[in-house]
C-alpha positions in Angstrom: 146.8 30.3 115.6 148.1 27.8 118.1 145.3 27.4 120.8 141.6 27.7 120.4 140.7 28.8 123.9 139.6 32.3 124.8 142.8 34.1 123.6 143.0 32.1 120.4 139.3 32.5 119.6 139.3 36.2 120.1 142.5 36.7 118.1 141.2 34.5 115.3 138.1 36.7 115.2 140.1 39.9 115.1 142.4 38.5 112.4 139.4 37.7 110.2 138.0 41.2 110.8 141.3 43.0 110.2 142.2 41.0 107.1 138.7 41.6 105.6 139.1 45.3 106.2 142.5 45.3 104.6 141.3 43.1 101.8 144.2 40.8 102.6 143.3 37.2 101.5 144.5 35.0 104.4 143.8 31.5 105.6 143.7 31.5 109.4 144.5 27.9 110.6 143.3 27.4 114.2 145.2 24.5 115.8 144.0 22.9 119.0 143.3 19.3 120.1 140.0 20.4 121.8 136.7 19.5 120.1 135.3 23.0 120.4 136.5 26.6 119.9 136.4 29.1 122.7 136.5 26.6 125.6 140.0 26.0 126.8 140.4 24.9 130.4 138.6 27.9 131.7 135.3 27.5 129.8 135.2 23.7 129.1 133.3 23.0 132.3 129.7 21.7 131.9 128.9 22.4 135.6 126.5 25.4 135.6 127.5 26.2 139.2 131.0 27.2 137.8 130.5 31.0 137.3 132.5 33.7 135.7 134.2 35.8 138.3 133.5 39.0 136.3 130.0 40.4 135.6 128.6 39.8 132.1 128.7 43.5 131.0 132.5 43.4 131.3 133.1 40.2 129.4 132.6 41.3 125.8 135.1 39.7 123.3 134.8 42.8 121.0 136.6 45.9 122.2 134.2 48.0 120.1 131.0 46.5 121.6 131.3 46.6 125.4 128.0 44.8 126.1 128.3 42.2 123.3 128.3 39.3 125.8 125.5 40.8 127.8 123.4 41.2 124.7 124.2 37.6 123.6 123.0 36.4 127.0 119.8 38.4 126.8 118.9 36.9 123.5 118.9 33.5 125.2 117.8 34.5 128.7 115.8 37.8 128.5 115.9 38.3 132.3 119.7 38.7 132.3 120.7 42.0 133.9 124.0 43.9 134.5 125.8 42.4 137.4 125.0 38.8 136.3 127.8 36.3 136.8 127.0 33.8 134.1 128.0 30.2 134.0 131.4 29.7 132.4 130.1 27.2 130.0 127.9 30.0 128.5 130.9 32.1 127.9 132.6 29.3 126.0 129.6 29.0 123.7 129.5 32.8 123.3 133.2 32.9 122.2 132.6 30.1 119.6 129.6 32.0 118.3 131.6 35.3 118.3 134.2 33.6 116.0 131.4 32.3 113.7 130.1 35.8 113.2 133.6 36.9 112.1 133.8 34.0 109.8 130.5 35.0 108.2 131.7 38.6 107.7 135.0 37.5 106.2 135.5 38.0 102.5 138.7 36.4 101.1 140.0 35.4 104.5 139.1 31.9 105.6 139.3 29.9 108.9 140.5 26.3 108.9 140.3 24.3 112.1 142.8 21.5 112.8 142.1 19.3 115.8 145.7 18.6 116.5 148.6 19.8 118.7 151.6 21.8 117.5 154.7 20.1 119.0 157.6 21.8 117.3 158.4 25.1 115.5 161.3 26.0 113.3 162.1 29.4 111.7 162.8 29.8 108.1 165.2 32.4 106.6 162.2 34.3 105.0 160.5 34.9 108.3 158.0 32.0 107.9 157.6 29.3 110.5 157.3 25.5 109.9 155.2 23.7 112.5 155.2 20.0 113.2 152.0 18.5 114.5 151.4 15.6 117.0 149.6 13.7 114.2 152.8 13.7 112.2 151.6 16.4 109.7 152.9 19.9 109.4 152.4 23.2 107.8 154.4 26.3 107.0 152.9 29.6 108.1 153.6 33.2 107.1 153.0 34.1 110.8 152.2 32.3 114.0 150.3 33.4 117.1 150.8 31.5 120.3 147.5 31.5 122.2 148.4 28.6 124.4 146.9 30.2 127.6 148.0 29.2 131.1 150.0 26.0 131.5 148.7 23.0 133.5 149.2 23.0 137.2 152.7 22.1 138.5 153.1 18.9 140.5 156.6 19.5 142.0 155.1 20.1 145.4 153.7 16.5 145.5 155.7 13.7 147.0 156.7 11.1 144.4 154.4 8.4 145.9 151.5 10.8 145.5 152.3 11.8 141.9 152.5 8.1 141.0 149.2 7.2 142.6 146.0 6.6 140.5 144.2 8.5 143.2 146.1 11.7 142.2 144.3 14.2 139.9 147.1 16.2 138.4 144.9 18.6 136.4 141.2 19.0 137.5 140.4 20.7 134.1 141.6 17.8 132.0 138.5 16.1 130.3 136.9 13.6 132.7 139.5 14.3 135.4 137.0 14.2 138.3 134.9 11.3 137.0 136.9 8.7 138.9 136.8 10.4 142.3 135.1 7.7 144.4 131.7 8.5 145.8 131.4 8.4 149.6 135.1 9.0 150.2 136.6 12.3 151.5 138.7 14.3 149.1 141.8 16.5 149.5 142.2 19.6 147.4 145.7 21.1 147.4 145.4 24.9 146.7 142.8 27.3 148.1 142.2 29.7 145.1 139.5 30.0 142.5 140.2 26.5 141.1 139.6 25.0 144.6 136.3 26.9 144.9 135.0 25.4 141.6 136.2 21.9 142.4 134.8 22.0 145.9 131.4 23.1 144.5 131.5 20.1 142.2 132.7 17.5 144.7 131.0 18.4 148.0 128.4 15.9 149.2 126.4 15.4 152.4 128.4 12.2 153.0 131.8 13.6 152.2 134.3 16.1 153.7 136.3 18.1 151.2 139.6 19.1 152.7 141.3 22.1 151.2 144.9 23.1 152.1 147.5 25.6 151.0 150.6 27.1 152.6 148.6 30.1 153.8 145.0 28.8 153.8 143.7 32.0 152.3 140.5 31.9 150.2 139.6 34.3 147.4 137.6 37.3 148.6 134.0 37.7 147.5 132.7 40.2 145.0 130.4 42.8 146.5 126.7 41.7 146.4 125.8 45.2 144.9 127.8 47.7 142.9 129.7 50.5 144.7 128.0 53.8 145.3 130.0 55.4 142.6 133.3 55.2 140.7 136.6 55.6 142.5 139.4 57.6 141.0 142.8 56.0 141.2 145.5 57.9 143.1 148.4 59.6 141.3 151.2 57.0 141.7 153.6 58.3 139.1 156.0 59.7 141.7 156.0 56.6 143.9 159.2 54.6 143.6 160.1 51.4 145.3 157.9 48.6 146.6 157.6 49.8 150.2 156.4 53.2 149.1 154.0 51.6 146.6 152.6 49.3 149.3 151.9 52.2 151.6 150.3 54.3 148.9 148.0 51.5 147.9 147.0 50.7 151.4 146.2 54.5 152.0 144.0 54.4 148.9 142.2 51.3 150.1 141.6 52.8 153.6 140.3 56.1 152.1 137.9 54.2 149.8 136.6 52.1 152.6 135.7 55.3 154.5 134.1 57.0 151.5 132.4 54.0 149.9 132.1 51.5 152.7 134.0 48.9 150.7 137.6 48.2 149.8 136.9 46.6 146.4 136.4 49.8 144.3 139.9 50.9 145.4 141.5 47.8 144.0 139.4 47.9 140.8 140.4 51.5 140.2 144.1 50.4 140.0 143.3 48.0 137.1 144.4 50.4 134.3 147.6 51.3 136.2 148.8 47.8 137.2 151.0 47.1 134.1 152.6 50.5 134.4 153.3 50.1 138.1 154.7 46.6 137.5 157.1 47.9 134.9 158.2 50.8 137.1 159.4 48.4 139.8 163.0 47.3 139.7 163.7 43.6 139.1 164.5 43.2 142.8 161.2 44.8 143.9 159.2 42.6 141.5 161.0 39.6 142.9 160.1 40.7 146.5 156.5 41.3 145.4 156.3 37.7 144.1 157.8 36.3 147.2 156.0 38.5 149.9 152.8 40.0 148.4 151.6 37.7 145.6 149.1 35.6 147.5 147.6 38.6 149.4 147.2 40.5 146.1 145.6 37.5 144.3 142.9 36.7 146.9 141.8 40.3 146.7 142.2 40.9 143.0 140.7 37.6 141.7 137.4 37.3 143.6 134.5 34.8 143.8 131.0 35.7 142.7 128.7 36.1 145.6 126.7 32.9 144.7 129.9 30.8 144.7 131.1 32.4 148.0 127.7 31.6 149.6 128.1 27.9 148.5 131.6 27.7 149.9 130.5 29.4 153.2 127.5 27.0 153.6 129.7 24.0 152.9 132.1 25.1 155.6 129.3 25.7 158.1 127.9 22.3 157.4 131.3 20.6 157.8 131.4 19.5 154.2 134.4 21.7 153.4 137.4 22.1 155.8 140.0 24.8 154.9 143.4 25.2 156.6 147.0 26.1 156.1 149.1 23.0 155.6 151.8 21.5 153.4 151.7 17.9 152.1 154.8 15.9 153.0 153.9 12.3 152.3 151.2 10.0 150.9 150.7 6.2 151.5 148.1 3.7 150.3 145.5 2.8 152.9 143.5 0.1 151.3 141.6 1.6 148.4 142.2 5.1 149.9 145.2 7.4 150.5 146.6 8.6 153.8 148.1 12.0 153.2 150.4 13.5 155.8 151.1 17.2 156.5 154.1 19.1 157.8 152.7 19.5 161.3 152.1 15.8 161.7 148.4 15.7 160.9 147.0 13.4 158.3 143.7 12.8 156.4 142.5 9.6 154.6 140.9 10.4 151.3 139.7 8.8 148.1 141.5 11.3 145.9 143.9 14.2 145.9 143.1 17.0 143.4 145.8 19.4 142.4 144.2 22.9 142.6 147.5 24.9 142.9 146.8 26.8 139.7 148.8 27.1 136.5 152.5 27.1 136.1 154.0 30.4 135.0 157.5 29.2 134.1 157.8 28.4 130.4 160.7 26.0 131.0 158.9 24.2 133.8 155.9 23.6 131.7 157.7 20.8 129.8 155.7 21.7 126.7 157.5 20.4 123.5 156.5 23.4 121.4 157.7 25.9 124.0 160.9 23.8 124.4 161.5 24.0 120.6 160.9 27.8 120.7 163.4 28.4 123.5 166.0 25.9 122.3 165.8 27.3 118.8 166.2 30.9 120.0 162.7 31.8 118.6 161.7 32.9 122.1 163.2 33.8 125.5 161.7 33.4 129.0 159.9 36.5 130.3 161.1 38.5 133.3 161.4 36.3 136.5 160.8 33.2 134.4 157.2 34.2 133.9 155.9 33.3 130.4 157.8 34.6 127.4 159.6 37.9 126.6 157.6 40.0 124.2 157.6 43.4 122.5 154.9 46.1 122.9 152.6 44.4 120.4 153.2 40.9 121.7 155.8 39.9 119.2 158.2 37.3 120.7 161.6 38.4 121.6 164.3 36.0 120.4 167.5 35.7 118.5 165.6 35.6 115.1 164.2 39.1 114.8 162.7 38.6 111.4 160.5 35.7 112.5 156.8 36.6 112.5 155.6 35.1 115.9 153.3 36.7 118.5 151.7 35.7 121.7 149.1 37.1 124.2 147.5 36.5 127.5 149.1 34.4 130.1 152.5 34.1 128.3 153.0 37.8 128.7 152.6 37.9 132.5 156.3 38.6 133.1 156.1 41.7 130.9 152.7 43.0 131.8 151.6 41.2 135.0 147.9 42.1 134.5 147.3 40.0 131.3 145.0 37.0 132.0 141.6 38.6 132.3 139.2 39.1 129.4 139.5 42.9 129.2 143.3 42.6 128.7 143.1 39.6 126.4 140.5 41.2 124.0 142.7 44.4 123.8 145.8 42.3 123.1 143.9 40.2 120.5 143.1 43.3 118.5 146.6 44.6 118.8 148.2 41.3 117.7 145.7 40.9 114.8 146.6 44.5 113.6 150.3 43.7 113.9 150.0 40.5 111.9 147.9 42.0 109.2 150.3 44.9 108.9 153.3 42.6 108.7 151.7 40.2 106.2 150.4 43.1 104.0 153.9 43.7 102.9 155.1 40.1 102.9 155.8 38.9 99.3 153.9 35.6 99.8 150.7 37.4 100.6 150.7 39.8 97.7 148.4 37.6 95.7 147.1 38.5 92.3 144.0 36.4 92.8 141.8 35.5 95.9 141.0 32.0 97.1 138.0 30.1 98.4 137.5 29.1 102.0 139.7 26.0 101.5 142.6 28.0 99.9 141.8 27.1 96.3 142.5 29.9 93.8 139.7 31.9 92.2 140.5 33.5 88.9 138.3 36.6 89.2 138.1 40.0 90.8 138.0 40.5 94.5 134.4 41.6 94.5 133.3 38.6 92.4 135.3 36.3 94.7 133.7 37.7 97.8 130.2 37.1 96.4 131.2 33.6 95.2 132.6 32.8 98.7 129.4 33.9 100.3 127.5 31.6 97.9 129.9 28.7 98.7 129.4 29.2 102.4 125.6 29.1 101.8 125.9 25.9 99.9 128.1 24.3 102.5 125.9 25.5 105.4 122.7 24.7 103.3 121.4 28.2 103.9 119.7 30.8 101.7 121.5 33.2 99.4 123.6 31.0 97.1 121.8 31.7 93.8 121.6 35.5 94.5 125.3 35.7 95.4 126.4 33.7 92.4 124.5 36.0 90.1 126.1 38.9 91.9 129.5 37.3 91.2 129.1 36.8 87.5 127.6 40.3 87.2 130.8 41.7 88.8 132.9 39.5 86.5 131.1 38.1 83.5 134.3 36.1 82.7 134.2 34.2 86.1 134.2 30.5 85.0 133.5 29.0 88.4 130.6 31.4 89.0 128.8 30.4 85.8 129.5 26.6 86.3 128.1 26.7 89.9 125.0 28.6 88.7 124.5 25.8 86.1 124.7 23.2 88.9 122.1 25.0 91.0 119.8 25.3 88.0 120.2 21.6 87.2 120.0 20.2 90.7 117.9 22.8 92.6 115.6 24.0 89.8 117.1 27.5 90.3 116.1 30.2 87.9 119.1 29.6 85.6 119.5 28.9 81.9 121.6 25.8 82.5 123.0 25.4 78.9 123.8 29.1 78.7 125.6 29.1 82.0 127.6 26.0 81.1 128.6 27.7 77.8 129.7 30.8 79.6 131.7 28.8 82.0 133.4 26.9 79.2 134.2 30.1 77.3 135.6 31.8 80.4 137.7 28.7 81.3 139.2 28.7 77.7 140.2 32.3 78.1 142.3 31.6 81.2 142.1 30.1 84.6 144.1 27.5 86.5 144.0 23.7 85.9 141.8 23.1 89.0 139.1 25.6 87.7 139.2 24.2 84.2 138.8 20.7 85.6 135.8 21.7 87.7 134.1 23.4 84.7 134.5 20.2 82.7 133.3 18.0 85.6 130.3 20.2 86.1 129.3 19.9 82.5 129.8 16.2 82.6 127.7 15.9 85.8 124.8 17.8 84.2 124.9 15.4 81.3 124.6 12.5 83.7 128.3 11.5 83.9 130.3 10.9 87.1 133.8 9.8 86.1 135.1 13.4 85.4 133.8 14.7 88.7 135.4 11.8 90.7 138.7 12.3 88.9 138.6 16.0 89.7 138.1 15.2 93.4 141.0 12.8 93.4 143.2 15.6 92.0 141.7 18.4 94.1 140.4 16.8 97.4 139.8 20.2 99.1 137.3 21.3 96.4 134.4 21.0 98.8 131.9 22.1 96.1 132.9 19.2 93.9 132.6 16.8 96.9 129.2 18.2 97.7 128.1 17.5 94.1 129.4 13.9 94.2 127.9 12.9 97.6 124.1 12.4 98.0 123.1 15.0 100.6 120.4 17.4 101.5 122.0 19.8 99.0 122.7 17.5 96.0 121.5 14.2 94.7 125.1 13.0 94.2 126.7 10.8 91.6 127.8 8.1 94.1 125.9 5.8 96.4 126.4 3.3 99.2 129.9 2.1 99.8 131.2 4.2 96.9 130.1 7.3 98.8 131.5 6.0 102.1 134.9 5.3 100.5 134.9 8.8 98.9 134.1 10.6 102.1 136.4 8.6 104.4 139.5 9.0 102.2 139.1 12.8 102.3 139.7 12.9 106.0 143.4 14.1 105.7 142.4 16.9 103.5 139.8 18.4 105.9 140.8 17.4 109.5 138.2 18.7 111.9 136.5 21.0 109.5 132.8 21.4 110.6 131.5 20.9 107.0 133.5 17.7 106.5 132.4 16.4 110.0 128.8 16.8 108.8 129.5 14.7 105.7 131.3 12.0 107.6 128.5 11.9 110.2 126.0 11.2 107.4 128.2 8.3 106.2 128.5 7.0 109.8 124.7 6.9 110.2 124.3 5.1 106.9 126.9 2.6 108.3 124.7 2.3 111.4 127.5 3.6 113.6 125.0 5.8 115.4 127.2 6.9 118.4 130.0 8.0 116.1 127.6 9.8 113.9 126.0 11.7 116.8 129.4 12.6 118.2 130.5 14.1 114.9 127.3 16.1 114.6 127.8 17.5 118.1 131.3 18.6 117.3 130.3 20.1 113.9 127.3 22.0 115.4 129.5 23.3 118.2 131.7 24.9 115.5 128.8 25.9 113.3 125.3 25.7 114.7 123.8 26.5 111.3 125.5 23.5 109.6 122.6 22.0 107.7 124.6 18.8 106.9 125.3 18.1 110.5 121.7 18.7 111.5 120.6 16.5 108.6 122.9 13.7 109.8 121.6 14.0 113.4 117.9 13.9 112.3 118.7 10.6 110.5 120.3 9.2 113.7 117.2 10.1 115.7 114.9 8.6 113.0 116.9 5.4 112.3 117.3 4.6 116.0 113.6 5.1 116.7 114.1 8.1 119.1 111.1 9.8 117.6 109.9 11.9 120.5 113.4 13.2 121.3 114.2 13.7 117.6 111.0 15.7 117.0 111.7 18.0 120.0 115.3 18.5 118.9 114.6 19.3 115.2 111.8 21.7 116.1 114.1 23.6 118.5 116.7 23.8 115.7 114.2 25.0 113.2 113.1 27.7 115.6 116.7 28.8 116.4 118.6 28.4 113.2 116.2 27.1 110.6 115.0 30.5 109.5 118.2 30.8 107.4 118.1 27.3 105.9 117.2 27.1 102.3 116.2 23.5 102.9 114.0 24.3 105.9 111.2 22.3 104.2 113.3 19.2 104.4 113.8 19.6 108.1 110.1 20.0 108.4 109.7 16.8 106.4 112.0 15.1 108.9 109.9 16.4 111.8 106.7 15.1 110.0 108.3 11.6 109.7 108.7 11.5 113.4 105.1 12.5 113.8 104.0 9.8 111.3 106.1 7.2 113.2 104.4 8.1 116.4 100.9 8.0 114.8 100.2 11.7 115.4 98.3 12.1 112.1 96.7 15.4 113.1 100.2 16.9 113.7 101.4 15.6 110.3 98.5 17.3 108.5 99.0 20.5 110.5 102.7 20.6 109.7 102.1 20.0 106.0 99.5 22.9 105.8 101.7 25.4 107.8 105.3 24.4 106.7 105.2 22.4 103.5 102.1 23.3 101.4 102.6 25.7 98.4 103.2 28.6 98.2 105.2 28.2 101.4 107.3 25.6 99.6 108.0 25.7 95.9 110.7 24.6 93.5 112.6 21.3 93.9 111.7 21.0 97.6 108.0 21.0 96.6 108.5 17.5 95.0 111.3 16.2 97.3 109.5 17.1 100.6 105.9 18.2 100.1 105.0 15.7 97.4 106.8 12.8 99.0 105.1 13.5 102.4 101.7 13.5 100.7 102.4 10.1 99.2 103.5 8.7 102.6 100.3 10.0 104.1 98.4 8.1 101.5 100.4 4.9 102.1 100.0 5.1 105.9 96.4 6.3 106.0 97.3 9.6 107.6 95.3 11.8 105.2 91.6 11.5 104.6 90.2 12.5 101.2 92.0 13.7 98.1 95.6 14.7 98.4 96.4 18.3 97.4 99.2 17.1 95.1 98.3 19.2 92.0 99.3 22.3 93.9 102.7 20.7 94.6 103.2 19.8 91.0 102.2 23.4 89.9 104.9 24.8 92.3 107.6 22.4 91.1 110.3 23.5 88.7 109.1 23.8 85.2 109.5 20.6 83.2 110.4 18.4 86.2 107.2 16.4 86.1 108.1 15.3 82.5 111.9 15.7 82.3 113.4 15.5 85.8 117.2 16.3 85.6 118.4 13.5 87.9 117.2 10.1 89.1 116.7 11.5 92.6 114.4 14.2 91.2 112.7 11.6 89.1 111.9 9.5 92.1 110.1 12.4 93.7 108.4 13.5 90.5 107.0 10.0 90.3 105.7 9.7 93.8 104.1 13.2 93.5 102.4 12.2 90.3 101.2 9.1 92.1 99.9 11.3 95.0 97.9 13.2 92.3 96.5 10.0 90.9 97.9 10.8 87.5 98.7 7.3 86.1 98.9 8.7 82.5 101.6 11.1 83.5 103.5 8.3 85.2 103.5 6.3 82.0 104.7 9.3 80.0 107.6 9.7 82.5 108.2 6.0 82.3 108.6 6.3 78.5 111.1 9.2 78.7 113.1 7.4 81.5 113.2 4.2 79.4 114.8 6.1 76.5 117.2 8.1 78.7 121.0 7.8 78.3 121.6 7.3 82.0 121.2 3.6 83.0 119.7 4.5 86.4 116.8 6.2 84.5 116.3 3.2 82.3 116.8 0.4 85.0 115.3 2.0 88.1 113.2 5.1 87.3 111.3 3.6 84.4 110.2 0.4 86.3 109.4 2.6 89.4 107.0 4.7 87.2 105.3 1.5 86.0 105.0 0.1 89.5 103.5 3.4 90.8 101.1 3.5 87.9 99.9 0.0 88.8 99.4 1.2 92.5 97.3 4.2 91.3 95.2 1.8 89.2 95.0 -0.7 92.2 96.5 -3.4 89.9 98.2 -5.3 92.7 99.1 -8.2 90.5 101.3 -5.9 88.5 102.5 -3.6 91.3 103.8 -6.2 93.8 106.4 -8.0 91.7 107.6 -4.7 90.2 108.0 -3.1 93.7 109.8 -6.2 95.1 112.2 -6.2 92.2 112.9 -2.5 92.8 113.9 -2.6 96.5 117.6 -3.7 95.9 118.0 -1.1 93.1 116.7 2.1 94.8 120.1 3.1 96.4 121.2 4.1 92.9 118.5 6.9 92.9 120.6 8.8 95.4 119.4 10.6 98.5 119.1 9.0 101.9 117.7 5.7 103.1 114.8 7.6 104.8 113.9 9.2 101.4 114.2 6.0 99.5 112.1 4.2 102.1 109.0 5.6 100.3 109.4 2.6 97.8 109.3 0.1 100.7 106.3 2.0 102.2 104.5 1.7 98.9 105.2 -2.1 98.8 103.8 -2.5 102.3 100.7 -0.6 101.3 100.3 -2.8 98.2 100.7 -6.0 100.2 98.0 -5.0 102.7 95.7 -3.7 100.0 96.1 -7.0 98.1 95.3 -9.0 101.3 98.8 -10.5 101.5 98.9 -10.1 105.2 101.6 -12.7 106.0 104.0 -11.0 103.6 103.1 -7.6 105.0 103.7 -8.9 108.5 107.1 -10.3 107.6 108.0 -6.9 106.1 106.9 -5.1 109.2 108.8 -7.5 111.4 112.0 -6.7 109.4 111.3 -3.0 109.7 110.8 -3.2 113.4 114.0 -5.1 113.9 115.7 -2.3 112.0 114.0 0.7 113.5 111.5 1.0 116.4 108.3 2.7 115.3 104.9 3.0 117.1 103.2 3.2 113.8 104.7 0.0 112.5 103.9 -1.8 115.8 100.3 -0.6 115.5 100.1 -1.8 111.9 101.6 -5.1 112.8 99.0 -5.6 115.5 96.2 -4.7 113.1 97.4 -7.4 110.7 97.1 -10.0 113.5 93.5 -8.8 114.0 92.8 -9.1 110.3 94.3 -12.6 110.2 
């Protein structure tokens, strides 16, 4: 799919749906340089005054669910009613969400997003197409769909001195295009259509006149403020031949409708289903006459403004802030910091900027797009009738000299063939037709007759289709950090008891998450299945999983080097909200950064990279990555996790608390780590000194039985110990209930150093010094050096804190600080050790050392709680 605007997003969604129904295992690669799906030029605006020019009930992306968009709006704004003209930005968000729903429904079909631009296409003898990307990369596709939308506005009308001026905005929808329009100066908009209306709404000011000119000076008509009295039946135009007769018949229909309904608009709307047929019935000469004589009059009546926009335009004209007239630009000259623009009649205006609002180019050759140029030059495509778009067959397949090449297009590029093709009702119908044609073509293509399915990153799965579908659902849950992984994996191995990856992944969940899994038995089943037959990648993963469970890391890291798109292996290696990881610090950074070519703009990878960036204290980069990842997948737990860390580490506690609580309410219900996000919210409350809120959050969101299993230690127990260290909890801590709800055996034999850290602090919260010493003994005899060198001394230090033996606790805690990164997890989680040291210093009366530690913390991260504690130390001194 080339293009991720409205047409590309709808077609990708229909492809995923159609391939899933046909049980055809495809990878849909969506290529577009934009940061978000569904936006394109039309819906990328952030100005909420830019409205759709079609009511919400007619804007569904799904042909089978006519009110899908209206229902989506109502979920967010319950007062939304039919007839609402929603902000265009909302529609872009809807399209992205619509595609996400199709991704979630897909079984063996996967979506991969490349933030890149296709610049060249070349046909292969077998019907496939090789694409070259602007980044220098490339790929070979079984089929290609061009969803490039309308081309940028043409500038041939502009004198050379205007085109070369920095005051000329060639494309108002380019990112940031209007940001440099100088305040206080007048502006000239060339073109008086719908683009002009939006730009005028954005730029009009009390101290500015916006001039708008076009050859005819006509503005788009306004939508009726209320629906017509009833539907209007279109006239029978089948016998009408020739443009003059068609004009007359249409005008009679308009006049008759005005008499019966009091409005001309229903007449034009009733012709909508006939427009393509009427266009095709005209001779080439009549179509050319229409384009030359009738086009502008048709467009201002067919493409109308919402009443709210029309009212803004009318008010701006009455107030003198918008001046519209018929004129043609003939010259432009610098006038100080401004431009003097001259018109054909001899008039002139002096403005701070000239904005090109002439609308999109329709001529494929004139667009000067390198990809289109390669298609036309390579005889993969031909211009459409009258030079409008591209020539296509009935299902959108490109007409060219290579009939076996599998290439389709839809939307604006089909205007020469269909005329009525740029609005959502037409695009959604074409998207479904193109998807059906592609799936039908590929269902018989030898390359897609696969004996085995693949995962979401195209890696082979040696199992049945049903088991693979369940496994992929589990993998998606792991990558999104949502519920359902364990249940789907058990379904997968029940469907295919010989599914090696299913058994190995279950073992990992039992080992890392405390899932209800017999880990040794699952590993044994994985090994036996791998020995019976699977590919080298799967055998390597099974061996790496077994090694990781035993405490090794080298096999897993070698596996990732050989198979960088094995996202599950990467998840296991990197310390995240999902897994403790086998790397830390700069080793993790290097691993994640070198995987960039393998994943591109994949939302899961962006979440991983965002976490690395926040650990590197590159806060702005981290936040931008999370914004992009969450735009693609709002439920991405890794991106949310990274962003919560950005808020915490930069001291934006009030903003961060509000943001994470909103996300928990909106998306957190599906998160299998919801407790961890609640823990993050509690950290913000602790940092602001709101101890009542911390206790209330614990009791409602973190206390057993609401939270059990691994999260009971990692989140609930850890929070209780922090509450003790900061004085946020009066009386005994309810830590025994947490220990009772933890995975069986974790208080004595935690499976990883990360789990051991949290078992130790929860035992400390329970005041169980004896249990800490038993855990210390087991850690000291462990085969993993992190257990011996970090976990064992940590248990000893915490036991000394429980016994209030500050002389033993302080040197042990100081020695541990540089070693704790080896435990895995995040800096915020490992900070519990530093928090314990601070508590011990204050308790031992070592106020100067405590003050120095607080000063260092405040330099690193603003915190009202630390400022309060620093002030209390001055008082104590």
